[in-house]
C-alpha positions as CSV (number, residue, x, y, z in Angstrom):
1,M,56.4,82.4,57.8
2,F,53.0,82.8,58.9
3,E,52.7,85.6,56.5
4,G,54.0,83.5,53.8
5,S,51.7,80.7,54.8
6,E,48.9,83.1,54.7
7,A,49.9,84.1,51.4
8,N,50.1,80.5,50.6
9,V,46.9,79.9,52.3
10,S,45.3,82.8,50.5
11,G,47.0,81.6,47.3
12,E,45.5,78.2,47.9
13,Q,42.2,79.8,48.4
14,F,42.6,81.5,45.2
15,V,43.5,78.2,43.5
16,L,40.7,76.5,45.2
17,G,38.4,79.3,44.2
18,A,39.5,79.0,40.6
19,A,38.9,75.2,40.6
20,T,35.3,75.7,41.7
21,G,34.4,78.5,39.4
22,F,33.3,78.2,35.8
23,N,36.0,79.1,33.3
24,G,34.5,79.6,29.8
25,G,37.8,79.5,27.9
26,D,38.7,76.0,29.3
27,A,35.2,74.7,28.4
28,L,35.5,76.2,24.9
29,F,39.0,74.6,24.5
30,Q,37.7,71.3,25.7
31,L,34.8,71.4,23.4
32,I,37.0,72.2,20.4
33,M,39.4,69.4,21.4
34,F,36.5,67.1,21.8
35,I,35.2,68.0,18.3
36,V,38.8,67.7,16.8
37,L,39.1,64.3,18.6
38,L,35.7,63.2,17.1
39,A,36.8,64.4,13.7
40,L,40.1,62.4,14.0
41,I,38.3,59.4,15.3
42,K,35.7,59.7,12.5
43,K,38.5,60.0,9.9
44,F,41.0,57.4,11.2
45,A,38.9,55.0,13.2
46,W,35.2,55.3,12.6
47,G,35.5,55.6,8.7
48,P,37.8,52.6,8.3
49,L,35.7,50.7,10.9
50,M,32.5,51.4,9.1
51,G,34.2,50.6,5.7
52,M,35.3,47.2,7.1
53,M,31.8,46.7,8.5
54,K,30.3,47.6,5.1
55,Q,32.7,45.2,3.4
56,R,31.9,42.5,5.8
57,E,28.2,43.2,5.3
58,E,28.7,43.0,1.5
59,F,30.8,39.8,1.9
60,V,28.1,38.1,4.0
61,A,25.4,39.3,1.6
62,N,27.4,37.9,-1.3
63,E,28.0,34.6,0.5
64,I,24.2,34.3,1.3
65,E,23.4,35.2,-2.3
66,N,26.0,32.6,-3.6
67,A,24.7,30.0,-1.2
68,E,21.1,30.7,-2.4
69,K,22.3,30.4,-6.0
70,S,24.1,27.2,-5.2
71,R,21.0,25.8,-3.4
72,K,18.9,26.7,-6.5
73,E,21.4,25.2,-8.9
74,A,21.5,22.1,-6.7
75,A,17.7,21.9,-6.7
76,D,17.7,22.4,-10.5
77,L,20.3,19.7,-10.9
78,L,18.4,17.4,-8.6
79,D,15.2,18.0,-10.7
80,Q,17.2,17.4,-13.9
81,Q,18.7,14.2,-12.4
82,R,15.2,13.0,-11.4
83,A,13.9,13.8,-14.9
84,L,16.8,11.9,-16.5
85,L,16.3,9.0,-14.1
86,K,12.6,8.9,-14.9
87,E,13.4,9.1,-18.7
88,A,16.0,6.3,-18.3
89,R,13.5,4.2,-16.5
90,G,11.0,4.8,-19.3
91,E,13.5,4.0,-21.9
92,A,14.5,0.8,-20.0
93,Q,10.8,-0.2,-19.7
94,G,10.4,0.5,-23.5
95,L,13.5,-1.6,-24.2
96,I,12.1,-4.4,-22.1
97,E,8.7,-4.2,-23.8
98,N,10.4,-4.2,-27.2
99,A,12.6,-7.2,-26.2
100,K,9.4,-9.0,-25.1
101,K,7.7,-8.2,-28.4
102,Q,10.8,-9.4,-30.4
103,A,11.0,-12.5,-28.3
104,E,7.3,-13.2,-29.0
105,V,7.8,-12.7,-32.7
106,Q,10.9,-14.9,-32.7
107,R,9.0,-17.5,-30.7
108,E,6.2,-17.5,-33.3
109,E,8.8,-17.7,-36.1
110,I,10.5,-20.6,-34.4
111,I,7.2,-22.4,-33.9
112,T,6.1,-21.7,-37.5
113,A,9.5,-23.0,-38.8
114,A,9.3,-26.0,-36.5
115,R,5.8,-26.8,-37.7
116,S,6.9,-26.3,-41.3
117,E,9.9,-28.6,-40.7
118,A,7.7,-31.2,-39.0
119,G,5.3,-31.1,-41.9
120,R,8.2,-31.4,-44.4
121,L,9.7,-34.3,-42.4
122,K,6.2,-35.9,-42.2
123,E,5.8,-35.6,-46.0
124,S,9.3,-36.9,-46.5
125,A,8.6,-39.8,-44.2
126,K,5.3,-40.5,-46.0
127,L,7.1,-40.5,-49.4
128,E,9.8,-42.8,-48.0
129,I,7.2,-45.1,-46.5
130,E,5.4,-45.1,-49.9
131,Q,8.6,-45.8,-51.7
132,Q,9.4,-48.6,-49.3
133,K,5.9,-49.9,-49.7
134,E,6.2,-49.8,-53.5
135,Q,9.6,-51.5,-53.3
136,A,8.1,-54.2,-51.0
137,V,5.1,-54.7,-53.3
138,A,7.6,-54.8,-56.3
139,A,9.7,-57.4,-54.4
140,I,6.6,-59.4,-53.5
141,K,5.4,-59.2,-57.1
142,E,8.9,-60.3,-58.2
143,Q,8.8,-63.2,-55.7
144,V,5.3,-64.2,-56.8
145,T,6.4,-64.0,-60.4
146,S,9.5,-66.1,-59.7
147,L,7.4,-68.5,-57.6
148,S,4.8,-68.7,-60.4
149,V,7.6,-69.4,-62.9
150,L,9.0,-72.0,-60.5
151,I,5.6,-73.6,-60.0
152,A,4.9,-73.5,-63.7
153,S,8.2,-75.2,-64.4
154,K,7.6,-77.9,-61.8
155,V,4.1,-78.3,-63.1
156,I,5.4,-78.7,-66.6
157,E,7.9,-81.2,-65.4
158,K,5.2,-83.1,-63.7
159,E,1.8,-83.3,-65.1
160,L,-0.6,-83.2,-62.4
161,N,-4.3,-83.3,-62.1
162,E,-6.3,-80.3,-60.8
163,K,-6.5,-81.6,-57.3
164,E,-2.8,-82.3,-57.0
165,Q,-2.0,-79.0,-58.6
166,T,-4.0,-77.0,-56.0
167,K,-2.5,-79.0,-53.2
168,F,1.0,-78.4,-54.6
169,I,0.4,-74.6,-54.9
170,N,-1.0,-74.3,-51.4
171,N,2.0,-76.3,-49.9
172,Y,4.4,-74.1,-51.8
173,I,2.8,-70.9,-50.6
174,K,2.9,-72.2,-47.1
175,E,6.6,-72.9,-47.4
176,V,7.3,-69.5,-48.8
177,G,5.3,-67.9,-45.9
178,E,7.2,-69.8,-43.3
179,K,10.6,-68.8,-44.8
180,R,9.7,-65.1,-44.6
């Protein structure tokens, strides 16, 4: 057994000696396996991973670009809205000014028409007053005429002297004045 253990011991020594020495074939095999593993990782893991990263990068770039476009469009729309609002305010101001001018013109027309109507009414009133005056004068003339006829008829009925006739006329005029 001792012999066998020596052999074992010497075999272990050999195994131990092999573990500590440089073996070129194993290193070459490991290098080839490492390169194959790198190639497989590059093909099946690194390539798709880089493709996904590239897609993600393009997606983020597109989103940033779209966001920038949206921001620019929003800014343009805001500018357009501001311009439209300014234009609407200008139009509203113009409409207000136009309405004021039209109101002023209408006011002047109304004043002119009122003055014209007042003048027409004044002339109409003057004509009516003149007609009334003429009618009153005609009525007075008629009354004077009838009074004169009445006086003349009474004078004819009664012959009077000049003094009595003047007294009679004055009394009669006084009576007629009191009746009115």
